[in-house]
N, C-alpha and C positions, 0 to 999 in steps of 0.2 A: 595811588599815590607810595613814593617809597617812605620808607621809615629809616628817618637819618641819625636816629638814636636806639637803644634798645627798649623792646616795647615790654612792660613790665607784664606778666601772666601768672597764675596760678598754673597748679599742674595740670588739672581737670581741663583749665581754658586752652591750655595749648593742646594737650589731647584732640579737643574738640576745633579747632581750628586746622590742626591737622587733616582729620576727617572729614573738616568739609573740603578742604583742599585736593584732598582723593577721589571726592565723590566729585567735583567738579571735574576734574582732568580722565575720570576712567568710565562717568557716566553723563554729566550734562555735556559737556566739549563734545562726545562723540556724539549723542544725540542731535544736538544742533547742526553738525556738520552733516547730517543726515535728511534733517529737514530742509536746510538749505540745498541739499543733492536735489530733493523731491522735488522742491518748488521751483528749480532751473528746470527740471523735467515737463512743469506746466508751460512752457514758451515763454512769451514777451514778458522781460523782467520789469519793464517800466512802468505795468501796470498791476503789478503781481504782490497783493498784500501778504500774504503766505511768504513770499524771500523777503521783504523788508522786513517782517516780523520777526524773521527767523536771523536775519541780518544784525538786528537789533538785538536779540539775545545774546547771540554770540561776542556780541562788542561786550555787553553786561557781563558774561559769563570771562572773558578774556580779561575784562577790569579787575573782576574780582578774582582770578587766580593771581595775576600780579600781584594784587594788594596783599593777600594769604603767603605770598612766596615771601613777600620784603619783610611781613610779621613775625614769620615761623623762622625765616634764617635770620633774623634781631632778635627772636625771643630771649628775655631773661625771666627764666622758669624760677618763681618762689615758692618753695613748700615751707608754712609757716610752723611744721611739727619739727622741723629741721631747724628752727634760727634758736638760737639763744633767746631763754625765755626768761628776759629781766623784766617782764612785766608791765612792758608800755605795748602801745597798740602800734602794728605794724602790717606791712601790706600782705593781705592771705589771711588775716583773723578773720575770727568772727567776732564781734563784740555787742552783748548786749547792755540795753542801756534804757533810761528812764527820764521820761520828758518832764522835765520839771515846771512846766507851763499846764500840764493838764493831765500828771501822774499816770501815763501810760508808757509800758513799758515795752519794747520791740528789740528785734536785732537786726544787725548787717553782717554782709561779710564785706571786705574790701579787696576788690581784684581790679583788675586790668578794664581799660575801657572796652576793651572788645568782648569782655564776661558781662559787663554791668546790664543788671536785669532785675528793676525793682520787683516784678510778681515773683521772684527766687529769694526776695531782699537781698541781692548783691549790687552794689554802689560801685560805680568808680573811685577810684583812688585820687581823680582831679576834681572830685565833686566838692563843694563846700563842707558838705557833712563829714566825709573821709579825710579831708585838710584839716579840717579844727579835730578828729578825734586822733591822727597819727601822732604819734611821739608821748602820750596820757596814759598813764596809769587807773587799776582801777581806783574809784571815788574819786576820781577829778571831774571836774566839771570843765564842759566845753561850750563853747557858743557859735553860733555860726547863725546865717540868715539864706532862709529858704524862698517860695513864695508864697508859702504862709506868713512870713514874717520872721522875724528873730525869735530863735530858739535856742533853749539850754538844756544839756543832757546833762545827767551824773552818768560815768563807767560804773555798769553795776559788776561786769563780768568778761574778761577777755581770754577767747579759747583759741589755742592754738592748734589740736588737734582736731584737722577737718576730714 
């Protein structure tokens, strides 16, 4: 899929996409080309499961390469430590929050869609949580709806240096 607009990424996210692209081009692509050549050597391609699997893998790799090239070429790299610190939540920052529904504290970093990973407390800038937080300041209350229902959080701290 071609990216028709800038893809917002943190510095780390951009570097990770570039590494994945390089790996696909220099390791995965040659590997699948070799696998196709070996499968061809086995003869009849019409009933060759190895050949079919290798061609399918090649298609997936080429699609991912195209996707990554578009994202890397349109990347808008945002480093929150270089932004004007006006005390508001912006892309790339970490935000410490207090869930007012259950008095639980937690922290998220607001990142690009390709970087989002809840295991690492990174949420997409397009998520309902991030959209409710963007532009708010420490002490503000943000409301949003998630699968668990409507939530209210207080912004305890905004961390720009990541």
